[in-house]
N, C-alpha and C positions, 0 to 999 in steps of 0.2 A: 198612179199605180202603187206607189209605196204606201199611200194612205189606205188604199183598198186592201193591200196585202196585210197591213197592220190591223185594220178593222175587221176584215173578213176571215183572216187566218184562224181565229178561234172557232169558226164554223166550218173549218176544213175546206175553205175556198181559197185557191191559189190565185195570185195575180203577178204577172210578169210583163215585161216589154221586150220587143225586138226592135233594134235600132239599125236600120240599113243605111248604107251609103245610097246615092241616087240610083233607083231602079228605073229601067227604061219602060215607063208607062206613058200614055198619052198626056196625062197631067204634068208629069216631070218634063217630058219633051217640050211641051208648050211653055212651061215656066222657064226653062233653060235655053230656049231658042233653037232647039234641034228639030229636024224634020223626020229623021229615021232613028229607030232603036239603035242601029249599029253605031251611029255617031255618038250618042250618049254613052253607050257601053264602052266605046274606045276612050272617051274622056275619063270615065270612072276608073277604067283599068290603068290609065296613065297616071292618075293621081293616087291610086292605092299603093300601099307598101307591098302587099302580096301580089306577085306577078304570075302571069301565065293562066289566070283564071278570071273569067268575066262574071260579074254579078248578074244573076237572072232572078226573075220573079220566083222561080222554082226554089231558089236558095232561101228566100223568105218563107215560102210554104213549108220547107223542111224544118226550119227553126220553129215555126208555129206548131207543126206536127209534134216535134219533140217536147215543147213546153206544154202542149195540151194533152199529151199521151202519158202513159205509164212507163214507156220504154222507147228505145230507138233501135235501129238495125244496122248491121254491118256484115260484109261478106268478103272472102277471098284475099286476105292480106296476111302478112307476117308481123308479129309483134314481139318485143322484148319487155319484160316486166321485172323491175328491181324489187327486191324483197318479196319475191313471188310465192313464198310459202306462208305469208301472213293471211289473215282473214279477208282483208279487202282485196288483195291480189289473187287469192284463191277464187273468190267470187268473180273477179274480172277475167281470170284465165278461163274459168269454166264458161262464162258468157261468151268470150271470144271464140272458144272452141265450138260452142253451139252454133255460131254463125259461120263455121267453116274455116276459121283462121288456124294458122300454125303459130304456136306460142313457145317462146324460150323464157323460162323463169330463172332468175338468178337470186341467190341468197347465200347466207352463211350457215343456214340451218339445213344441212345436207339431208338428214333423215326425212324432214317434212317436204323438202323439195322433191326428192325421189318418190315419196309416197304420192304426191300430187300427180306426178307424171304417170305413175302406175294407174291411178284413178281415171285419168283422162285418156290414157293410151299413148304409147311411144310414137305412134304415127302423127299425133296431134301436138304433143308437148315434149319439150326437152328441158333438162336442168343443167345449169352451169354454176359451180361454186364461185362466188364473187363477193369481195368486200368492196363496197362502193366508194370507200375512201382511198382505195388503192388503184391508181390509174392503170397499171398493167392489167389488173383484174377486169376493169371495165372494158378496156380495149379488147381483151381476150373474149369477153362475153359478146361484144358487138361483132367481132370477127367470126365467132362461132355461129352466131345467128345468121350472118350473111352466107357463110359456107354451107349451112344446112338448107337454107331456103332461097339463096340467090338474091335476096333483097331484104330490106327491113323497112316496113311501112309505118309502124307505130312504135314509139318509145314511151313507156309509162314509168316515170320516175316516182316511185312510191316509198322507197326506203326512207325510214325516219326513226328517230328516237326522241324520248322526252327525258327531262331531268326531274328533280323534285319540284312539282308544280307549286308547292307552297313557298319556295325560295323567292327572294326579292333582290333588288339592287344591293341592299346592304349586306346580304349574307350569301349571295350566289358564289360558289367556288369557281375559280378560274378554270380548273380542269373539267368541271361539269359543263361550263359554258363552251369550252373548246370542243368537247366531244359532240355536243348537240349541233354546233355549227359545222363540224367536220362531216357528220353523216347527212344532215338535212340540207346543207347548202353546197359544200364541196361535192358530195355525192351526186346531187342534181346537176351541178355544173359539169362534172366529168362525164356523166351519162349524156347530157345534152351535147357536149363538145364532140364526143366520139361518134354518136349517132349522126350528128350533122355532117361529119366527113363522109358518111355513107349516103345520106339523103340529098345533099347539095348536088353531087354529080348526076343523080337521077332526076333532079328537079321535081321531087315529090316527097311527102312525108308529114307526119303529125307527131309532135312531142307534147305529151301531157304530164304535168307535174302536180303532185299533191301539195297543196298549201293548207290553209285552215281558216276558220273564222278569226283566229288569232292574227291573221294577216290584215285584218280590217280594223283592229282596235287594240289598245293596250289594256292590261289588267286582268285579262281572262286567264292567262297562264303565267309561267315563269318568264323572266326577261330573256333567257337564252332561247326558249322555244318561240316566243313572240318575235324576237329579232330574226330568228332563222326563217320563219314563215313570211315575214315582210321581205326578207332578202330573196326568197324563192320567187315571189311575185315579180320583184325587180329583175331577177335573172330571166324569167319568162318573157318579160317585155323587151329586154335586150335581145333575146333570141328571136322573138317575133319580128323586131325591127331589122335585125341583121339578115335573117334567113328568109324573110318574106319574098325578096326579089328572086329567090331561087325556088319559090313555090313550096317552101317548107313552113308549116304552121306550128305555132307554139301557144299553149294555153295552160291554165291551172284549173284544178277543181278544189274548192275550199269547203270541206264539210264541217258541220258541228261535230261534237264528239261521237264517234262510231264505237259501238260495243265490240272492241277487240281485246285480246288478252293484255296488250300493252296499255291501252286506255283504262281498262278496269284496274290494273295494278297502280297506275299513276294517280287515279282518282279515288282509290280505296274501296272499290266495289268487288264483290265476290262473284256475282252472276251478271250475265248480259242483261237480264230483265231489270235489274236495279239501275244500271246505267241508262238503259233505254227510257225508263220512267223519268229519270232526272232530266234527260235531254228533252223529252216530250213536254215536261212541265215548264222548262225554260224557253222552249220554242214558241213562236207566235202562232204557227200553223198547228191546229189541234186535230186530234183524231187519227194521226198518222205517226208511226214511229220510224226513226231513221235506222236503216239497215245497211250493212256493207253492200248489199245488192244495189242500193240506190246510187252509191258511188260508182259501182261497176257500170251501171246504165249511163251515168254522166260521162265516164271515160269512153264508153262505147260510142256515144254521140260525137265527142270531140275527136275521136280517132277515125271516124267514118267519113265518107264522102258527103254525107248529109250536112256536115259542118264545113264544107270545102271553102267557104268564105269567112270563117270565124277564126281569127288569129289575134293574139294579144289580150285575150279575155280571161278573167278570173271568174269562173262559174261557181257561184255560191250554192251549196246544197245544205241549207241550214234551217229550213222551215220558217224563213223570215226572221230568224234570230237577230240579225244585224240591221233589220229595217227600223226597229223601234225600241225605245226603252220606256216601258210603262211606269208611271209614277203612282 
């Protein structure tokens, strides 16, 4: 698949795999010595970390549908989005709302947050001021979401900052390093911690955290940002392992650079178009430009019941960038 993705990407052809645990098919039953689907499903359920859900052929079909389609679907849940007034979160909030969800957006940008709520409508979206590095703020945001909607099904940890991407090990300032780690890692930890207190008793929930292609390799960005995104993936895996027995899933999405104001400033671009062209040029998949909407669709999938057996996964949305290095 990776060879196909690398070779065919320039022709706008995508290649991916789905890797299931044992699905109850006649071939699998025969190979494993089971007579009935029920027996094999019980064995798989017993050995899986995610409890309370049995793997079905339908789950594979949903994953294939997502990977083969341009979007995924979701309906009828309540979500909390950190840094909800940014470009990616604005797209995600709008997409969630289109699918009938109730969304609580949290940010320190009050004007933008309130403006988004006006655009989507107060019946659909609420805003809470929140500094993700402040535990009291995070707890208040989670409690507010539950008080408004009676539950919290999806947590999207997207708050993040970047430092000077040209800095290196030799010249990275301690204060800059600490700020990036505080927002990107501590913020994700606090969000995950407090939403887990809500999700564990209900035995349901999905936590999605934004990582980056910088979580897959070194040298793309600054040491601080790279370390923070590696840490976020580690945090997600810990959450998936610990919370899976309570039927709570945890996953990451790792985009290549998305044209947001923060990314444009960090990379020295004035317009979205310039950054999108650079990303398109470095991606292996040609003929398609990465948009904030693509991230929103990935979060939608990981938050929905269509991904009910997906946990501990880092979903790369990078046009095959991390697949190959051409010489």
